[in-house]
N, C-alpha and C positions, 0 to 999 in steps of 0.2 A: 358537402354536408347534405344529408338526406332531407327531403322536403317534409316539414312538420305539418301534420293534420291538426286542425283546431275545432273544438266544440264551443259554440257560443252559448253564454248564459245571460239571460235578460233579468236584471236584478235591481233591488233597492237596498238590500242589506240594512234594514232599518229597525233594529240593528242586525248584525251578522250573528246567526245562531246555529245551533246544531242541526236544524233542518236544512240549512244552507250547505253545511258540510256534507250531509247525506245527498243533497241535490248535486253537488260538485262531484262526489265520488261515483254516484250512479250514472251521471252524464258521461264521465270518462270511460266507465265500464261498458256502457251500452254502445257508445259511439266508436270505441277503440281509438279515440283521438290521442295525440301526444301532448296537446296543450289545451288548457281551459282559459277562455277569454270571456271576461265579464263586462257587459255594458251596464253601468250602474248610474242610477239617478244621483244628482249632486246634492245640494243642501235642501232641496225641496222635492217632494214626492207626489206621485200621481193622484192620491186622494185629496190633494189640495192642502198639504200641510208641510211644515218644516220637518226635516229629518231630525230624529231625536239626538243624534250627535253628528258632527260635521263629516263631510265626504272624505277628508284625508284620514280621519280615524277609522272609518268604515273600510276604506281601501286597504289600510295597513293590516287590519284584522283579517281581511279576506286573503291578501297575499301571504300573510304569515300562516294561514290555514291551508294553503295549497292552490289557490287560484293563481295562475301564472301571469295574467295580464289583466289590469282593470283600466277601462276607459270610461270617461264621463258621458252620459247621455245628455245632450244639450237641454237646457232648462225649458225651452219651448216645447220639446217633446215630453219631458218628464212631467210637466204640468198640463198635459193634454188629456182628452178623453181616452178611454181604453183603445179606441181605434188609432188615434194619433200617437199615443205612447208606443203601441205595438209597432206601428209603421215606422216610426223614427228609430226604434231599437233594431228592427230587422234590417233597415237600410244601413245602419251603422255596422252591424255584423257583416252584411254583404260587402261593404267597402273594406272591411278588415280581412276579407277573404275566408271567412269561416266556412268550413266544410259541412258542419252539422250545427243544429240548434236544438238544445234539450230543455224541456220544461216539465214541471210537475203539473198534474191536473187531477181533478176529482174523478174524472172519467177514466183516465189511463189508457184510452184506446185511440190511437192516432187515426185509424180509418174512419171511425164514427165522427171524430172532429173534422176530418177532411171533407166528408160529405156535406156537412153543414157549411163549412168554409167555402166550398165550391159554389154553392147556391148564393151565398151572400156576396161572393166576389163577382160572380157573373150576373146576378140579378135577372133571371129569366122573366119573360113577360108575365107568366102565370103568377110568379112570386110577387112582382110589383103590383099586379091587379088585386091580389088578395090583401097585400099590405095596405093599399089604399082603401079597400072595402072595410077592413076591420078598424082602421083608424077613424074612418068616417062614422063608424058605429059607436065611437066613444072609447075604444081601447087605447091604452098608452102605446107608444112605439114598441117597447119590449114585448108587451102582450100580443100586439098585432104580428110582430116578427115571429113569435113562437107559433101562433096559429097558422100563419102562412107556411112555415117550415113543416109543420105537421102534415099539411095537405100534400106537400111534395115528398115527404119521407114518412109515409104512414107506417112503415115497418119499424121505425125507431120510436118506441113508446117512451123513451127516456128524454126526449127533446126538452120538455119543460124543466125537468130537474137539471139537465146539462146547462141550460141557459140561465139558471139561477145561481150557478156556482162560479165564483169570481175567477178561479184559475182556468176553468173551461172557457169562460168568456175571453180571457186574454189569449189563451191558446188558439182559439178560433180566429182571433184578430191577427195573431202571428201568421197563421196559415193563409188567411186572406191576402196579406201583404206578399207572401211568397208566391201565391198563385197569380195575383194581379200583375206583378212585375217580373215574373219568371226568374226570381233569385235562385242561384245555384246552391241552395242550402238544403240539406236533408233534415227534416224535422223529426224529432224523437220525443215521445212523452212517456211518463210512467206515473203511477198513482202517488199522490201526496202522502207523506209519511206521518201518520198519527194525528198531528195537530192540524185542524182546519184553519182556513184563512182568518176567520173572525173568532176563532175559539179563544176564550179567555182563561182556560184552565192550563195547569202545568201537568205534563204526562211524563213522569220519570225524567228522562234526559231530553225531552222535547217539549217545546211550547211555541205557539205562533208569535210572530212579531207583535201582534196586537196585545197578547197577554204580557209580553215582556215590557212593552211601553207602559202598560197599565201598572205593572209592578214598579217601574221607575218613577211613575207619578206619585207613588206612595213613599218616595224619598227613602230608599234603603241605605241607611248610613253605615251599617256595619257589614263589611264585605264577608266576614266569616259566617254570618248568619243569613246571608241573602240566598233566596231561592234561585237567583240567577246563576249561581255557581254551577248548577246541574244542567242548565239548558243553553249556556253560552260556551263556545270554545275558549280556551284560556286566553287567546290573543285578544278577543273582544272584551272578555271579562276584565282583564287587566287594564285595558284602555279606558273602559267606563269607570272603574273605581279609581284610577289615577286622576281622572278628570271630573269626577262627580262633584257637583256644586262649584266647579271651577269653570267648566265650559260645556257641561251637559248635566241634565237632560234639557232639551228645548221642545216646547209645545206650541200649538197654534195660538193660544190666547196670549202668549208672550209678545205677539205682534199686534195686539189690539190697538195700542196707542198710535203706532205707525200707520195702520190702516185708517184709523179715525182721522188722522191728519191728512192722508191722501184724499179721502172722500170729502172731507171738509173743504179742502183746497179746490176740488172739482166743482163743488157747489158754489163756492165763492167766485171762482173765475167765470162762472156762467150765470152770475147774478141771481142764484137761487131760483132761476126760472126752470120749471119742470121740463119743458120741451128741450131746452138747451142742455140741461144736465143729463137727461136721458140720451140725447144724441152723443154727448161726450162719453158716456158710459158704454155706448154701443161700439165705440172705437176699439174697445178691449176684446181680446179673443174670447169667443164663445158666448158673448153677452147679447141676447136678443132684446128687442124693444120691450117685450113683456117683462123679461127679467130685470131690465134697467128700471122699469117703472116700479117693480117690487123693491128694488134697492132704494130708490128715491123715497118711496112711501114709508119704509121701515127704519131707515137710518136716522139716529138721533145724535150720534157722537158720544153717547154715554155708555153704550153696551160693549161687551167683549165680542170678539169675533164669533165665538161659538153661539152666543145668544142671538147675535144678528143673523147668523145662518139659520137658526131655529125659527126665527120670525119670517125669513124669506122663503124657505123651502116649501115645496108643495109636492103633490103626487107626480107632477111633471118635472119639477126641478128638484132633483135629489140633493141630499146633504152634501155629497161629494162634489157634485157639479157646482153648487153654489160656492162651496169652499174653494174650488179651483178658480172660479170666476173672480172671487174677491182677491185671491192671490195674484191673478193677472193684473188687477188694478194696482195692487201694492208693488208689484215687480215690473210694471210698465210693459207687459206682454200684450201687444196689439194684434188685432185681426190682420192688419197689413203685413205683419211679420211672416205670414204663411208662405209668401212667395220665396223667401230666403231658405225655407226648409222643405221645399218640394223633394229634394234629395238631401242626404246627410252632408252638411257643409264642411265638416272637418272631423278628425279623430283626436280627441283630447286625452292624452295619456296621464293617468293618475299614479300608477304604480306597476311594478313587475318584479319577477324573480329572474334567474338566469335563463330559464326556458322561455319566459315571456319576452325577454330581451332578444333572444335568438329569433323568435317568431317575428318581432317587430322588424328586425334586420331583413328577414325573408320577404316581408310584404311591402316594405317601404317603397320599392321601385315600381310596384304594380298598383299600389293603393291610388284610387282616382281622386282623392281629396287630401289636403294637407294633414300630415301626422304631426301633431303639436306636442312638443316636449318642453318648450319655453314660452311662457305667456307673453313676454315682452315683445316678441316679434309678430304677434298676432292680436294686437289690442283691439282693432276694429272688428275682426271676425269673432272674437270672444267677448265683445262688449256686454252682451246680455248676461252671460255667465259671470263675468266680473262684477256686474252690478248686483246680481242676485247674491253672490258671495258677500259683497259689501253690506247688503241689507241684513243678511244672517249674522255677520260679525257685529253689526250695531247692536243686535239683540243680545249677543254674548256679553258685550260690554255693559249694556243696560242691566242685564239680569245678574251677571256674575262679577262684573268689574274686570272682565278678561279682555286683554288687547291681543286678539288673534292676528296671525300673519295674514296679509292680504294676498291676492292671487299672484302678485309679482314676486313675493318672498317665500311662498310655499313651494317647495321643490317636489319633484316626483319621489314617491316612496320606492326604494330599491331594497329588496330583501337579499342580503349577502349570503346568509347561511342556507345550505341546501337541506338542512334538517327540517322536517315538517313538524309544525307545532300547533296542535289542536287541543 
């Protein structure tokens, strides 16, 4: 059998939409790869929120639309900063033996992104000195980073705009990881198609995931009249409407009661003593002493997650960072977990088609970490993802009365038909 070449896609598919189909097809076209492999966030995503529908549904929609293999990005990475998210996803693609990695960006120019990534990866002395100087003058870290980069790349007048665009930022982080660890992955980028990352408008056949989630919050009960029909591939559209108000949509504030319980318990176990409570909060990933103090001072037990975030966030602590940190508390993601994720610890397979199955057979002997197709044999290794899925399922039961299958009963999605359905 000829060796299959794979292009890696780093995704959340929250939900899977026509822009993702474009990304898939463009990635295969530009790379010339035989197989598309998606590393996908599970039930929680990088902005510190639950996925609008569960990972198995999103995986099935992706595979039915032409993605050949979907593996789960471990929850620790999925709920990390842009740097941690990108590093974990690239490590996973590297372990999978991906030849290429393709991503959309606002810039669409791989060489410009590489120049910035090389400086950020190597951190030359001049850059570090400028960064220190600007932060000491009162600039936030992103502002200081931008000014320091401008000094080193005066020919690139677009740096400020590039560093304010979410997909450029993620792309630079992907490239940093490749450079720092010499991953044998060829990166490819191309301009995002029509809808921007935070765009809340519908554009004919395209809309951002943000716009689609907003439409789902408006409770579209009639599938025949829904605007979603034009922006979702049939596979995702059918899954959403089959499960609408039965097991989706899910939003951050659905977890408010659970988070309130977790925080209340931390306060109780530490005798409501500010010093002890803040020390306990600092055990969770990415929570600094100052942020712990803000959580302690603003939590009353009566607010929703979104209102609590709004009270805690500052210019330094963005809405997304606070949201991620609160999810770390809810999901027991500790700072001490970092040592277990210095490299991708495993490959968790969620679904595939015939080509994806062939690719799995090809890489199984050379993959440096376990390729997991059955949860039962890897309980300890998957314990964090199992717990996160269990918390998500609790909310499905609380909100919809749905008894979702747990991680031991949910099997891999296998697409048997070779016919592409988009």
